[in-house]
N, CA, C and O atoms as a Tinker XYZ file with bonds, in Angstrom:
   396  protein
     1  N     18.914000   24.959000  -20.218000    73     2
     2  CA    18.082000   25.642000  -21.171000    64     1     3
     3  C     18.577000   27.071000  -21.297000    63     2     4     5
     4  O     18.987000   27.678000  -20.308000    81     3
     5  N     18.542000   27.607000  -22.501000    73     3     6
     6  CA    19.000000   28.955000  -22.761000    64     5     7
     7  C     17.804000   29.878000  -22.911000    63     6     8     9
     8  O     16.960000   29.640000  -23.774000    81     7
     9  N     17.703000   30.924000  -22.097000    73     7    10
    10  CA    16.583000   31.854000  -22.267000    64     9    11
    11  C     16.755000   32.658000  -23.543000    63    10    12    13
    12  O     17.876000   32.947000  -23.962000    81    11
    13  N     15.660000   33.008000  -24.143000    73    11    14
    14  CA    15.716000   33.823000  -25.349000    64    13    15
    15  C     16.070000   35.256000  -24.965000    63    14    16    17
    16  O     15.546000   35.795000  -23.990000    81    15
    17  N     16.952000   35.858000  -25.730000    73    15    18
    18  CA    17.311000   37.250000  -25.499000    64    17    19
    19  C     16.197000   38.148000  -26.019000    63    18    20    21
    20  O     15.500000   37.802000  -26.972000    81    19
    21  N     16.038000   39.299000  -25.386000    73    19    22
    22  CA    15.035000   40.282000  -25.806000    64    21    23
    23  C     13.640000   39.670000  -25.830000    63    22    24    25
    24  O     12.858000   39.945000  -26.740000    81    23
    25  N     13.327000   38.856000  -24.855000    73    23    26
    26  CA    12.046000   38.172000  -24.817000    64    25    27
    27  C     10.904000   39.158000  -24.623000    63    26    28    29
    28  O     10.965000   40.020000  -23.745000    81    27
    29  N      9.877000   39.034000  -25.430000    73    27    30
    30  CA     8.680000   39.868000  -25.358000    64    29    31
    31  C      7.523000   38.993000  -24.907000    63    30    32    33
    32  O      7.572000   37.776000  -25.092000    81    31
    33  N      6.482000   39.577000  -24.319000    73    31    34
    34  CA     5.299000   38.785000  -23.958000    64    33    35
    35  C      4.705000   38.124000  -25.195000    63    34    36    37
    36  O      4.788000   38.661000  -26.299000    81    35
    37  N      4.109000   36.956000  -25.000000    73    35    38
    38  CA     3.499000   36.233000  -26.115000    64    37    39
    39  C      2.440000   37.094000  -26.782000    63    38    40    41
    40  O      1.725000   37.843000  -26.117000    81    39
    41  N      2.346000   36.984000  -28.080000    73    39    42
    42  CA     1.331000   37.695000  -28.824000    64    41    43
    43  C      1.728000   39.099000  -29.238000    63    42    44    45
    44  O      0.993000   39.733000  -29.995000    81    43
    45  N      2.848000   39.605000  -28.779000    73    43    46
    46  CA     3.290000   40.939000  -29.174000    64    45    47
    47  C      4.372000   40.815000  -30.230000    63    46    48    49
    48  O      5.348000   40.092000  -30.029000    81    47
    49  N      4.218000   41.506000  -31.354000    73    47    50
    50  CA     5.254000   41.431000  -32.392000    64    49    51
    51  C      6.559000   42.036000  -31.905000    63    50    52    53
    52  O      6.578000   42.924000  -31.054000    81    51
    53  N      7.625000   41.542000  -32.456000    73    51    54
    54  CA     8.952000   42.017000  -32.075000    64    53    55
    55  C      9.539000   42.823000  -33.222000    63    54    56    57
    56  O      9.639000   42.311000  -34.338000    81    55
    57  N      9.931000   44.072000  -32.981000    73    55    58
    58  CA    10.525000   44.861000  -34.058000    64    57    59
    59  C     11.792000   44.209000  -34.585000    63    58    60    61
    60  O     12.485000   43.497000  -33.858000    81    59
    61  N     12.096000   44.462000  -35.884000    73    59    62
    62  CA    13.283000   43.872000  -36.497000    64    61    63
    63  C     14.555000   44.219000  -35.747000    63    62    64    65
    64  O     15.467000   43.396000  -35.677000    81    63
    65  N     14.639000   45.411000  -35.189000    73    63    66
    66  CA    15.852000   45.825000  -34.500000    64    65    67
    67  C     16.084000   45.027000  -33.224000    63    66    68    69
    68  O     17.188000   45.030000  -32.680000    81    67
    69  N     15.041000   44.341000  -32.743000    73    67    70
    70  CA    15.173000   43.544000  -31.530000    64    69    71
    71  C     15.054000   42.056000  -31.829000    63    70    72    73
    72  O     14.555000   41.298000  -30.996000    81    71
    73  N     15.504000   41.626000  -33.004000    73    71    74
    74  CA    15.385000   40.217000  -33.366000    64    73    75
    75  C     16.193000   39.348000  -32.413000    63    74    76    77
    76  O     17.238000   39.754000  -31.903000    81    75
    77  N     15.683000   38.142000  -32.187000    73    75    78
    78  CA    16.305000   37.243000  -31.232000    64    77    79
    79  C     17.584000   36.635000  -31.791000    63    78    80    81
    80  O     17.678000   36.346000  -32.983000    81    79
    81  N     18.552000   36.448000  -30.928000    73    79    82
    82  CA    19.818000   35.835000  -31.309000    64    81    83
    83  C     19.946000   34.502000  -30.575000    63    82    84    85
    84  O     19.853000   34.456000  -29.348000    81    83
    85  N     20.155000   33.440000  -31.309000    73    83    86
    86  CA    20.298000   32.113000  -30.733000    64    85    87
    87  C     21.686000   31.578000  -31.061000    63    86    88    89
    88  O     22.271000   31.944000  -32.080000    81    87
    89  N     22.218000   30.706000  -30.192000    73    87    90
    90  CA    23.511000   30.089000  -30.513000    64    89    91
    91  C     23.404000   29.271000  -31.794000    63    90    92    93
    92  O     22.387000   28.625000  -32.045000    81    91
    93  N     24.453000   29.305000  -32.596000    73    91    94
    94  CA    24.497000   28.560000  -33.859000    64    93    95
    95  C     25.571000   27.495000  -33.749000    63    94    96    97
    96  O     26.693000   27.771000  -33.323000    81    95
    97  N     25.216000   26.264000  -34.140000    73    95    98
    98  CA    26.186000   25.173000  -34.161000    64    97    99
    99  C     26.141000   24.517000  -35.534000    63    98   100   101
   100  O     25.226000   24.764000  -36.320000    81    99
   101  N     27.130000   23.685000  -35.817000    73    99   102
   102  CA    27.187000   22.958000  -37.081000    64   101   103
   103  C     26.862000   21.485000  -36.828000    63   102   104   105
   104  O     27.302000   20.894000  -35.842000    81   103
   105  N     26.086000   20.914000  -37.738000    73   103   106
   106  CA    25.745000   19.498000  -37.669000    64   105   107
   107  C     25.952000   18.877000  -39.038000    63   106   108   109
   108  O     25.955000   19.565000  -40.059000    81   107
   109  N     26.123000   17.583000  -39.037000    73   107   110
   110  CA    26.230000   16.827000  -40.276000    64   109   111
   111  C     24.967000   15.992000  -40.427000    63   110   112   113
   112  O     24.530000   15.341000  -39.478000    81   111
   113  N     24.391000   16.011000  -41.598000    73   111   114
   114  CA    23.173000   15.255000  -41.849000    64   113   115
   115  C     23.434000   13.965000  -42.604000    63   114   116   117
   116  O     22.493000   13.265000  -42.976000    81   115
   117  N     24.706000   13.640000  -42.836000    73   115   118
   118  CA    24.996000   12.431000  -43.591000    64   117   119
   119  C     26.228000   11.705000  -43.104000    63   118   120   121
   120  O     27.006000   11.208000  -43.919000    81   119
   121  N     26.428000   11.628000  -41.817000    73   119   122
   122  CA    27.596000   10.916000  -41.309000    64   121   123
   123  C     28.755000   11.848000  -41.077000    63   122   124   125
   124  O     28.652000   12.788000  -40.288000    81   123
   125  N     29.856000   11.603000  -41.750000    73   123   126
   126  CA    31.050000   12.415000  -41.550000    64   125   127
   127  C     30.862000   13.815000  -42.127000    63   126   128   129
   128  O     30.320000   13.973000  -43.221000    81   127
   129  N     31.315000   14.840000  -41.379000    73   127   130
   130  CA    31.159000   16.209000  -41.890000    64   129   131
   131  C     31.925000   16.425000  -43.191000    63   130   132   133
   132  O     33.075000   16.010000  -43.339000    81   131
   133  N     31.255000   17.082000  -44.123000    73   131   134
   134  CA    31.895000   17.513000  -45.364000    64   133   135
   135  C     31.180000   18.775000  -45.819000    63   134   136   137
   136  O     30.140000   19.132000  -45.265000    81   135
   137  N     31.712000   19.435000  -46.795000    73   135   138
   138  CA    31.099000   20.669000  -47.278000    64   137   139
   139  C     29.675000   20.435000  -47.774000    63   138   140   141
   140  O     28.849000   21.346000  -47.726000    81   139
   141  N     29.376000   19.224000  -48.250000    73   139   142
   142  CA    28.061000   18.945000  -48.825000    64   141   143
   143  C     26.980000   18.644000  -47.798000    63   142   144   145
   144  O     25.802000   18.895000  -48.056000    81   143
   145  N     27.358000   18.108000  -46.634000    73   143   146
   146  CA    26.314000   17.687000  -45.702000    64   145   147
   147  C     26.413000   18.328000  -44.323000    63   146   148   149
   148  O     25.737000   17.882000  -43.396000    81   147
   149  N     27.234000   19.360000  -44.163000    73   147   150
   150  CA    27.333000   20.059000  -42.888000    64   149   151
   151  C     26.536000   21.350000  -42.979000    63   150   152   153
   152  O     26.684000   22.118000  -43.929000    81   151
   153  N     25.683000   21.584000  -41.973000    73   151   154
   154  CA    24.782000   22.735000  -41.990000    64   153   155
   155  C     24.808000   23.447000  -40.645000    63   154   156   157
   156  O     25.098000   22.840000  -39.614000    81   155
   157  N     24.504000   24.738000  -40.668000    73   155   158
   158  CA    24.374000   25.493000  -39.432000    64   157   159
   159  C     22.926000   25.428000  -38.968000    63   158   160   161
   160  O     21.997000   25.542000  -39.768000    81   159
   161  N     22.749000   25.243000  -37.656000    73   159   162
   162  CA    21.417000   25.270000  -37.066000    64   161   163
   163  C     21.447000   26.227000  -35.883000    63   162   164   165
   164  O     22.486000   26.408000  -35.247000    81   163
   165  N     20.312000   26.835000  -35.593000    73   163   166
   166  CA    20.178000   27.705000  -34.433000    64   165   167
   167  C     19.543000   26.903000  -33.308000    63   166   168   169
   168  O     18.508000   26.266000  -33.505000    81   167
   169  N     20.158000   26.930000  -32.132000    73   167   170
   170  CA    19.642000   26.207000  -30.980000    64   169   171
   171  C     18.638000   27.113000  -30.271000    63   170   172   173
   172  O     19.012000   28.138000  -29.702000    81   171
   173  N     17.354000   26.725000  -30.309000    73   171   174
   174  CA    16.298000   27.516000  -29.677000    64   173   175
   175  C     16.175000   27.189000  -28.202000    63   174   176   177
   176  O     15.946000   28.078000  -27.382000    81   175
   177  N     16.326000   25.923000  -27.862000    73   175   178
   178  CA    16.374000   25.499000  -26.464000    64   177   179
   179  C     17.111000   24.178000  -26.386000    63   178   180   181
   180  O     17.187000   23.436000  -27.365000    81   179
   181  N     17.654000   23.891000  -25.208000    73   179   182
   182  CA    18.455000   22.676000  -25.033000    64   181   183
   183  C     18.317000   22.202000  -23.594000    63   182   184   185
   184  O     18.241000   23.011000  -22.669000    81   183
   185  N     18.284000   20.891000  -23.410000    73   183   186
   186  CA    18.307000   20.288000  -22.076000    64   185   187
   187  C     19.016000   18.942000  -22.186000    63   186   188   189
   188  O     19.590000   18.629000  -23.229000    81   187
   189  N     18.982000   18.160000  -21.141000    73   187   190
   190  CA    19.732000   16.899000  -21.152000    64   189   191
   191  C     19.146000   15.866000  -22.109000    63   190   192   193
   192  O     19.853000   14.940000  -22.507000    81   191
   193  N     17.877000   15.996000  -22.488000    73   191   194
   194  CA    17.239000   15.017000  -23.362000    64   193   195
   195  C     17.365000   15.357000  -24.847000    63   194   196   197
   196  O     17.340000   14.464000  -25.694000    81   195
   197  N     17.501000   16.653000  -25.164000    73   195   198
   198  CA    17.555000   17.032000  -26.569000    64   197   199
   199  C     17.534000   18.523000  -26.753000    63   198   200   201
   200  O     17.836000   19.280000  -25.830000    81   199
   201  N     17.173000   18.951000  -27.963000    73   199   202
   202  CA    17.156000   20.385000  -28.272000    64   201   203
   203  C     16.099000   20.699000  -29.306000    63   202   204   205
   204  O     15.722000   19.849000  -30.112000    81   203
   205  N     15.627000   21.929000  -29.270000    73   203   206
   206  CA    14.760000   22.472000  -30.299000    64   205   207
   207  C     15.612000   23.353000  -31.187000    63   206   208   209
   208  O     16.416000   24.143000  -30.692000    81   207
   209  N     15.446000   23.229000  -32.488000    73   207   210
   210  CA    16.324000   23.947000  -33.416000    64   209   211
   211  C     15.528000   24.638000  -34.519000    63   210   212   213
   212  O     14.366000   24.318000  -34.767000    81   211
   213  N     16.181000   25.590000  -35.169000    73   211   214
   214  CA    15.685000   26.211000  -36.396000    64   213   215
   215  C     16.781000   26.053000  -37.431000    63   214   216   217
   216  O     17.962000   26.184000  -37.108000    81   215
   217  N     16.408000   25.774000  -38.663000    73   215   218
   218  CA    17.410000   25.603000  -39.719000    64   217   219
   219  C     16.798000   25.943000  -41.069000    63   218   220   221
   220  O     15.593000   26.168000  -41.181000    81   219
   221  N     17.634000   25.977000  -42.076000    73   219   222
   222  CA    17.171000   26.336000  -43.418000    64   221   223
   223  C     16.971000   25.119000  -44.313000    63   222   224   225
   224  O     16.544000   25.263000  -45.459000    81   223
   225  N     17.273000   23.924000  -43.810000    73   223   226
   226  CA    17.105000   22.708000  -44.606000    64   225   227
   227  C     15.987000   21.847000  -44.015000    63   226   228   229
   228  O     15.777000   21.826000  -42.803000    81   227
   229  N     15.281000   21.145000  -44.888000    73   227   230
   230  CA    14.202000   20.267000  -44.439000    64   229   231
   231  C     14.783000   19.031000  -43.764000    63   230   232   233
   232  O     15.725000   18.422000  -44.271000    81   231
   233  N     14.223000   18.671000  -42.636000    73   231   234
   234  CA    14.599000   17.449000  -41.926000    64   233   235
   235  C     13.391000   16.524000  -41.910000    63   234   236   237
   236  O     12.260000   16.982000  -42.066000    81   235
   237  N     13.617000   15.226000  -41.724000    73   235   238
   238  CA    12.513000   14.285000  -41.618000    64   237   239
   239  C     12.556000   13.557000  -40.287000    63   238   240   241
   240  O     13.623000   13.322000  -39.718000    81   239
   241  N     11.374000   13.206000  -39.805000    73   239   242
   242  CA    11.270000   12.462000  -38.555000    64   241   243
   243  C     12.060000   11.165000  -38.693000    63   242   244   245
   244  O     11.923000   10.459000  -39.691000    81   243
   245  N     12.873000   10.854000  -37.710000    73   243   246
   246  CA    13.705000    9.658000  -37.723000    64   245   247
   247  C     15.088000    9.874000  -38.312000    63   246   248   249
   248  O     15.947000    8.999000  -38.206000    81   247
   249  N     15.318000   11.029000  -38.934000    73   247   250
   250  CA    16.624000   11.328000  -39.522000    64   249   251
   251  C     17.684000   11.482000  -38.441000    63   250   252   253
   252  O     17.421000   12.058000  -37.385000    81   251
   253  N     18.874000   10.970000  -38.702000    73   251   254
   254  CA    19.983000   11.097000  -37.760000    64   253   255
   255  C     20.724000   12.408000  -38.015000    63   254   256   257
   256  O     20.959000   12.804000  -39.157000    81   255
   257  N     21.081000   13.065000  -36.916000    73   255   258
   258  CA    21.832000   14.315000  -36.965000    64   257   259
   259  C     23.122000   14.082000  -36.191000    63   258   260   261
   260  O     23.083000   13.702000  -35.021000    81   259
   261  N     24.256000   14.305000  -36.831000    73   259   262
   262  CA    25.553000   14.091000  -36.199000    64   261   263
   263  C     26.128000   15.440000  -35.781000    63   262   264   265
   264  O     26.279000   16.340000  -36.607000    81   263
   265  N     26.446000   15.575000  -34.501000    73   263   266
   266  CA    27.000000   16.824000  -33.993000    64   265   267
   267  C     28.499000   16.846000  -34.218000    63   266   268   269
   268  O     29.195000   15.883000  -33.895000    81   267
   269  N     28.997000   17.941000  -34.772000    73   267   270
   270  CA    30.428000   18.053000  -35.029000    64   269   271
   271  C     31.171000   18.294000  -33.717000    63   270   272   273
   272  O     30.565000   18.685000  -32.719000    81   271
   273  N     32.466000   18.064000  -33.720000    73   271   274
   274  CA    33.281000   18.161000  -32.503000    64   273   275
   275  C     33.662000   19.585000  -32.140000    63   274   276   277
   276  O     34.317000   19.794000  -31.119000    81   275
   277  N     33.279000   20.568000  -32.938000    73   275   278
   278  CA    33.720000   21.944000  -32.692000    64   277   279
   279  C     32.676000   22.787000  -31.967000    63   278   280   281
   280  O     32.470000   23.950000  -32.315000    81   279
   281  N     32.023000   22.218000  -30.972000    73   279   282
   282  CA    31.016000   22.917000  -30.180000    64   281   283
   283  C     31.598000   23.223000  -28.794000    63   282   284   285
   284  O     31.389000   22.442000  -27.865000    81   283
   285  N     32.312000   24.325000  -28.633000    73   283   286
   286  CA    33.021000   24.580000  -27.384000    64   285   287
   287  C     32.120000   24.842000  -26.176000    63   286   288   289
   288  O     32.550000   24.632000  -25.042000    81   287
   289  N     30.869000   25.301000  -26.391000    73   287   290
   290  CA    30.018000   25.656000  -25.264000    64   289   291
   291  C     29.328000   24.470000  -24.614000    63   290   292   293
   292  O     28.956000   24.539000  -23.443000    81   291
   293  N     29.151000   23.391000  -25.350000    73   291   294
   294  CA    28.400000   22.248000  -24.831000    64   293   295
   295  C     29.153000   20.954000  -25.056000    63   294   296   297
   296  O     29.945000   20.827000  -25.989000    81   295
   297  N     28.893000   20.011000  -24.195000    73   295   298
   298  CA    29.404000   18.659000  -24.364000    64   297   299
   299  C     28.274000   17.836000  -24.979000    63   298   300   301
   300  O     27.555000   17.134000  -24.268000    81   299
   301  N     28.120000   17.923000  -26.287000    73   299   302
   302  CA    27.019000   17.262000  -26.984000    64   301   303
   303  C     27.368000   15.812000  -27.289000    63   302   304   305
   304  O     28.537000   15.474000  -27.476000    81   303
   305  N     26.352000   14.957000  -27.339000    73   303   306
   306  CA    26.606000   13.595000  -27.801000    64   305   307
   307  C     26.963000   13.622000  -29.279000    63   306   308   309
   308  O     26.876000   14.666000  -29.927000    81   307
   309  N     27.358000   12.493000  -29.801000    73   307   310
   310  CA    27.731000   12.431000  -31.219000    64   309   311
   311  C     26.517000   12.396000  -32.136000    63   310   312   313
   312  O     26.614000   12.757000  -33.309000    81   311
   313  N     25.370000   11.964000  -31.610000    73   311   314
   314  CA    24.220000   11.678000  -32.458000    64   313   315
   315  C     22.922000   12.171000  -31.836000    63   314   316   317
   316  O     22.747000   12.135000  -30.618000    81   315
   317  N     22.014000   12.631000  -32.693000    73   315   318
   318  CA    20.658000   12.967000  -32.301000    64   317   319
   319  C     19.697000   12.434000  -33.352000    63   318   320   321
   320  O     20.098000   12.132000  -34.476000    81   319
   321  N     18.421000   12.321000  -32.978000    73   319   322
   322  CA    17.398000   11.825000  -33.896000    64   321   323
   323  C     16.271000   12.849000  -33.958000    63   322   324   325
   324  O     15.800000   13.317000  -32.922000    81   323
   325  N     15.840000   13.199000  -35.160000    73   323   326
   326  CA    14.747000   14.152000  -35.338000    64   325   327
   327  C     13.445000   13.491000  -34.891000    63   326   328   329
   328  O     13.059000   12.446000  -35.415000    81   327
   329  N     12.769000   14.109000  -33.915000    73   327   330
   330  CA    11.524000   13.565000  -33.368000    64   329   331
   331  C     10.285000   14.236000  -33.959000    63   330   332   333
   332  O      9.234000   13.605000  -34.069000    81   331
   333  N     10.400000   15.488000  -34.335000    73   331   334
   334  CA     9.307000   16.220000  -34.975000    64   333   335
   335  C      9.912000   17.340000  -35.804000    63   334   336   337
   336  O     11.041000   17.768000  -35.564000    81   335
   337  N      9.153000   17.805000  -36.777000    73   335   338
   338  CA     9.615000   18.898000  -37.627000    64   337   339
   339  C      8.421000   19.569000  -38.291000    63   338   340   341
   340  O      7.395000   18.932000  -38.529000    81   339
   341  N      8.557000   20.847000  -38.587000    73   339   342
   342  CA     7.563000   21.555000  -39.383000    64   341   343
   343  C      8.213000   22.739000  -40.081000    63   342   344   345
   344  O      9.264000   23.229000  -39.668000    81   343
   345  N      7.565000   23.184000  -41.143000    73   343   346
   346  CA     8.060000   24.322000  -41.912000    64   345   347
   347  C      7.280000   25.556000  -41.491000    63   346   348   349
   348  O      6.068000   25.495000  -41.285000    81   347
   349  N      7.993000   26.695000  -41.362000    73   347   350
   350  CA     7.336000   27.966000  -41.092000    64   349   351
   351  C      7.868000   29.002000  -42.072000    63   350   352   353
   352  O      8.590000   28.650000  -43.005000    81   351
   353  N      7.530000   30.252000  -41.882000    73   351   354
   354  CA     7.939000   31.303000  -42.821000    64   353   355
   355  C      9.442000   31.507000  -42.864000    63   354   356   357
   356  O      9.970000   31.945000  -43.886000    81   355
   357  N     10.146000   31.201000  -41.781000    73   355   358
   358  CA    11.585000   31.440000  -41.702000    64   357   359
   359  C     12.433000   30.227000  -42.069000    63   358   360   361
   360  O     13.660000   30.319000  -42.064000    81   359
   361  N     11.818000   29.107000  -42.383000    73   359   362
   362  CA    12.579000   27.895000  -42.676000    64   361   363
   363  C     11.921000   26.696000  -42.020000    63   362   364   365
   364  O     10.744000   26.416000  -42.251000    81   363
   365  N     12.683000   25.994000  -41.204000    73   363   366
   366  CA    12.189000   24.774000  -40.581000    64   365   367
   367  C     12.508000   24.775000  -39.098000    63   366   368   369
   368  O     13.510000   25.347000  -38.668000    81   367
   369  N     11.657000   24.135000  -38.327000    73   367   370
   370  CA    11.889000   23.912000  -36.897000    64   369   371
   371  C     11.862000   22.410000  -36.682000    63   370   372   373
   372  O     11.181000   21.673000  -37.394000    81   371
   373  N     12.624000   21.972000  -35.677000    73   371   374
   374  CA    12.663000   20.533000  -35.392000    64   373   375
   375  C     13.026000   20.305000  -33.935000    63   374   376   377
   376  O     13.643000   21.149000  -33.285000    81   375
   377  N     12.628000   19.152000  -33.447000    73   375   378
   378  CA    13.030000   18.686000  -32.127000    64   377   379
   379  C     13.961000   17.509000  -32.296000    63   378   380   381
   380  O     13.639000   16.544000  -32.989000    81   379
   381  N     15.124000   17.589000  -31.656000    73   379   382
   382  CA    16.126000   16.528000  -31.774000    64   381   383
   383  C     16.322000   15.880000  -30.410000    63   382   384   385
   384  O     16.595000   16.561000  -29.421000    81   383
   385  N     16.183000   14.570000  -30.367000    73   383   386
   386  CA    16.416000   13.795000  -29.143000    64   385   387
   387  C     17.846000   13.290000  -29.179000    63   386   388   389
   388  O     18.279000   12.707000  -30.173000    81   387
   389  N     18.587000   13.513000  -28.089000    73   387   390
   390  CA    19.952000   13.010000  -28.022000    64   389   391
   391  C     19.935000   11.495000  -27.929000    63   390   392   393
   392  O     19.146000   10.916000  -27.182000    81   391
   393  N     20.814000   10.858000  -28.696000    73   391   394
   394  CA    20.883000    9.390000  -28.699000    64   393   395
   395  C     22.186000    8.921000  -28.075000    63   394   396
   396  O     22.430000    7.718000  -27.986000    81   395
């Protein structure tokens, strides 16, 4: 699991100058990566079972997410499945279970 940088106590707003930085990876939402279906996602947390992410595209429960091979920091599986998702002010959040 990756701790959040510049972590503040819950309930306290965070100034813009101290915005959190999360690792960004690329995923494919339609099988083989291409310019049309490859997107960047921010990894909010990760463990052996899956990851929590933030992204700018809507995902649906049960949707398959294909991890691209260019992730040097992690040995990710080839496939994940969206287990939950919701929209917030900054885009979308989702939980992905490694398959």
